[in-house]
C-alpha positions as CSV (number, residue, x, y, z in Angstrom):
1,M,-12.5,12.2,14.8
2,T,-9.8,14.7,15.2
3,G,-6.5,14.6,14.8
4,L,-3.0,15.4,12.5
5,L,-5.3,14.2,9.4
6,S,-8.1,16.2,9.8
7,D,-9.7,17.0,7.1
8,R,-7.1,14.5,4.8
9,V,-8.4,11.7,2.8
10,A,-6.2,8.7,2.2
11,L,-6.5,5.9,-0.2
12,V,-5.0,2.0,0.9
13,T,-4.5,-0.6,-1.0
14,G,-4.5,-4.6,0.2
15,A,-7.3,-2.8,3.2
16,S,-9.1,-6.3,4.1
17,R,-6.5,-7.9,6.4
18,G,-3.3,-7.4,8.0
19,I,-0.6,-4.4,7.3
20,G,-3.1,-3.2,4.6
21,A,-6.3,-3.6,6.9
22,A,-4.2,-1.9,10.2
23,V,-2.6,1.3,8.3
24,A,-6.1,2.5,7.7
25,I,-7.4,1.8,10.8
26,E,-4.1,3.9,12.2
27,L,-4.6,6.9,9.5
28,A,-9.0,6.9,10.3
29,R,-7.5,7.0,14.4
30,R,-5.6,10.0,13.3
31,G,-8.7,11.6,11.4
32,A,-8.2,10.8,7.8
33,H,-11.4,9.8,6.1
34,V,-10.0,6.7,4.9
35,V,-10.9,4.9,1.1
36,I,-10.2,1.3,1.8
37,T,-9.7,-1.3,-1.5
38,A,-9.1,-5.3,-1.5
39,R,-11.3,-7.6,-3.5
40,T,-12.4,-8.9,-0.8
41,Q,-16.1,-7.1,0.1
42,G,-16.0,-9.3,3.7
43,G,-12.5,-8.5,4.7
44,L,-13.6,-3.9,3.8
45,E,-16.5,-4.3,6.3
46,E,-14.3,-5.8,9.0
47,T,-12.2,-3.0,8.4
48,D,-14.4,-0.4,7.8
49,D,-16.2,-2.0,11.9
50,A,-13.1,-1.7,13.2
51,I,-12.3,1.8,11.8
52,R,-15.5,2.8,13.4
53,E,-15.2,1.6,16.4
54,A,-12.0,3.4,16.6
55,G,-14.3,6.5,15.7
56,G,-13.2,7.3,12.0
57,K,-14.6,7.3,8.4
58,A,-14.1,4.8,5.5
59,S,-15.4,4.2,2.6
60,L,-15.3,1.0,0.5
61,L,-14.3,-0.3,-2.8
62,P,-14.1,-3.8,-3.7
63,L,-11.7,-3.6,-6.4
64,D,-9.2,-6.9,-7.6
65,L,-6.3,-5.0,-8.7
66,V,-5.1,-7.7,-11.8
67,R,-9.0,-7.7,-13.2
68,D,-10.1,-4.3,-13.0
69,Q,-7.2,-2.0,-14.1
70,E,-9.5,0.4,-15.6
71,Q,-11.4,0.9,-12.5
72,I,-7.8,1.6,-11.3
73,D,-7.3,4.3,-13.8
74,Q,-10.4,5.9,-12.3
75,I,-9.5,5.6,-8.9
76,G,-8.1,9.1,-8.6
77,P,-9.9,11.2,-10.5
78,S,-13.6,9.6,-8.7
79,I,-12.0,10.0,-5.0
80,Y,-11.5,13.9,-6.0
81,E,-14.5,14.1,-7.8
82,R,-16.6,12.8,-4.7
83,F,-13.9,14.7,-1.4
84,G,-12.4,17.3,-3.8
85,R,-8.7,16.2,-2.5
86,L,-6.6,13.2,-2.6
87,D,-3.9,13.9,0.4
88,I,-2.3,10.1,0.8
89,L,-1.6,6.8,-1.1
90,V,-0.4,3.8,0.3
91,H,-0.3,0.6,-1.5
92,A,0.1,-2.0,1.0
93,A,-1.1,-5.1,-1.9
94,G,1.1,-8.0,-2.0
95,A,0.9,-10.7,-3.4
96,L,3.4,-13.6,-3.3
97,N,1.9,-17.2,-4.4
98,R,4.3,-20.2,-5.3
99,L,7.9,-19.8,-4.2
100,T,9.7,-21.8,-7.3
101,P,12.5,-21.3,-9.6
102,V,12.6,-18.6,-11.9
103,A,12.5,-21.5,-15.2
104,H,9.2,-23.2,-13.7
105,V,7.5,-19.9,-12.6
106,D,3.9,-20.6,-13.6
107,P,2.1,-17.7,-16.0
108,A,-0.8,-17.0,-14.1
109,D,1.2,-16.5,-10.7
110,W,3.5,-13.9,-12.8
111,T,0.4,-12.2,-14.3
112,T,-0.8,-11.9,-10.1
113,V,2.2,-11.0,-8.7
114,I,3.4,-8.8,-11.3
115,G,0.0,-7.2,-11.5
116,V,-0.1,-6.3,-8.0
117,N,3.3,-5.6,-6.9
118,L,4.3,-3.8,-10.1
119,S,1.3,-2.9,-12.4
120,A,-1.1,-2.0,-10.1
121,A,1.7,0.8,-9.1
122,W,2.1,2.1,-12.1
123,R,-2.0,2.7,-13.1
124,L,-2.1,4.3,-8.6
125,I,0.5,6.3,-9.8
126,R,-1.3,7.4,-13.4
127,S,-4.6,7.6,-11.6
128,C,-3.0,9.7,-8.5
129,D,-0.6,11.8,-9.3
130,P,-2.9,14.9,-10.4
131,P,-4.8,15.3,-6.9
132,L,-1.8,13.9,-4.9
133,R,0.4,17.0,-6.4
134,A,-2.7,19.5,-5.9
135,S,-2.6,19.0,-2.0
136,D,-1.1,21.2,-0.2
137,A,0.7,17.8,1.4
138,G,0.8,15.2,-0.8
139,R,1.8,11.6,1.1
140,A,2.3,8.7,-0.8
141,V,4.0,5.1,0.3
142,F,4.4,1.8,-1.0
143,L,5.3,-1.1,0.6
144,T,8.9,-3.2,-0.9
145,D,10.9,-5.8,0.6
146,A,14.7,-6.2,1.3
147,L,14.4,-9.0,-1.3
148,A,14.3,-6.3,-4.3
149,G,17.8,-5.9,-3.5
150,A,18.5,-9.2,-2.5
151,P,18.1,-11.8,-5.0
152,T,17.3,-15.4,-3.2
153,P,16.4,-18.9,-4.8
154,Y,13.2,-19.4,-4.7
155,W,11.9,-15.7,-4.7
156,G,13.0,-14.8,-8.1
157,M,9.1,-13.7,-9.1
158,Y,8.3,-11.7,-5.9
159,G,12.0,-10.1,-6.1
160,A,11.6,-9.1,-9.3
161,S,8.3,-7.6,-8.8
162,K,9.3,-5.6,-5.9
163,A,12.4,-4.5,-7.4
164,G,10.9,-2.8,-10.5
165,M,8.0,-1.2,-8.6
166,E,11.0,-0.1,-6.4
167,H,12.7,1.8,-9.1
168,L,9.2,3.0,-10.6
169,V,8.4,4.9,-7.2
170,R,12.1,6.4,-7.2
171,T,11.7,7.6,-10.8
172,W,8.2,9.2,-10.0
173,A,9.9,10.5,-6.8
174,A,12.9,12.7,-8.7
175,E,10.1,13.9,-11.2
176,V,8.3,15.4,-8.3
177,A,11.1,16.4,-6.5
178,G,10.6,20.0,-6.8
179,T,7.1,19.9,-5.6
180,R,5.4,19.5,-2.3
181,L,4.4,15.9,-2.9
182,R,6.5,13.7,-0.9
183,I,7.0,9.8,-2.2
184,N,9.0,7.0,0.3
185,L,9.7,3.7,-0.1
186,H,8.7,1.4,3.4
187,D,9.8,-2.0,4.4
188,P,8.0,-3.6,7.8
189,G,10.0,-6.4,7.7
190,A,8.6,-9.6,9.4
191,V,5.3,-9.4,10.3
192,A,2.4,-12.1,11.2
193,T,0.9,-11.6,8.2
194,K,-0.8,-13.8,5.2
195,L,1.2,-13.5,3.0
196,R,4.0,-14.7,5.4
197,A,2.7,-17.7,6.3
198,L,2.5,-18.5,3.4
199,A,6.2,-18.3,2.7
200,F,7.0,-19.7,6.2
201,P,4.3,-22.1,6.8
202,G,6.0,-23.5,10.1
203,E,7.0,-20.5,11.7
204,A,6.2,-19.1,14.9
205,R,3.6,-16.4,14.4
206,E,3.8,-15.4,18.3
207,S,7.5,-14.1,17.7
208,L,6.9,-11.6,14.9
209,P,5.4,-8.2,15.3
210,K,2.0,-7.8,14.5
211,P,0.5,-5.5,11.9
212,A,-1.1,-3.2,14.3
213,E,2.8,-3.2,15.2
214,V,4.1,-1.3,11.9
215,A,1.1,0.2,10.9
216,P,2.4,4.0,13.0
217,A,5.5,4.1,11.3
218,I,3.9,3.9,8.2
219,A,1.2,6.1,8.8
220,D,4.0,8.4,9.8
221,L,5.3,8.8,6.7
222,C,1.8,10.7,5.6
223,G,1.6,13.4,7.9
224,P,2.0,16.6,6.7
225,G,4.9,17.5,8.4
226,E,6.9,14.4,7.1
227,T,10.1,16.2,4.9
228,R,11.5,12.5,3.8
229,H,11.2,11.8,0.3
230,A,12.4,9.1,-1.9
231,A,13.6,7.5,1.0
232,S,13.7,3.0,1.4
233,L,13.1,2.9,5.3
234,P,14.2,-0.2,7.0
235,A,11.7,-1.8,9.4
């Protein structure tokens, strides 16, 4: 497949379903070879099937962002060793777990939510910074949420993880401002995803945008012609 991202190599987390899967499919449709990662092999295979149906190519990397931290550290070097480049990083994986008062947060839930939303972002930055800087048009996009800047009852654990991630990403962006690497945050808003359904089980999902509808805006941030940097883009 040829397109704006022809010959580019992209890494997308959370690519077994939802927004991560939709972004991976969109990037592949635009010509990128997509390395897709998530916990579930079956979900990754479904995304791979969709990518192949669209005429694209993908490599599957089953990975638990909480338990397989040492593997995260090797992602950047491994991709560079195999493909000779890494041009795009999209951290779309997200964890919510239970909504609860801050005083009642379960330690196991904290470990998961902070691990996926914040710690994995830090490890991905460490691992992918060198090859992304080496690209002639390195691009990184991290999905965030308006709750990061709007403390809301029962959302403290999730909001804190996103706020920490935003601070980390903005700092990284400031540090590479003089390079060709462009880093942005993107808030897709309310989307019909499994994570959204956990938070709002009675919500009419048919009234919400589908992941495939928000994926193009995220993929746009990954293009070589993108000039925005350190932006926090609303839905």
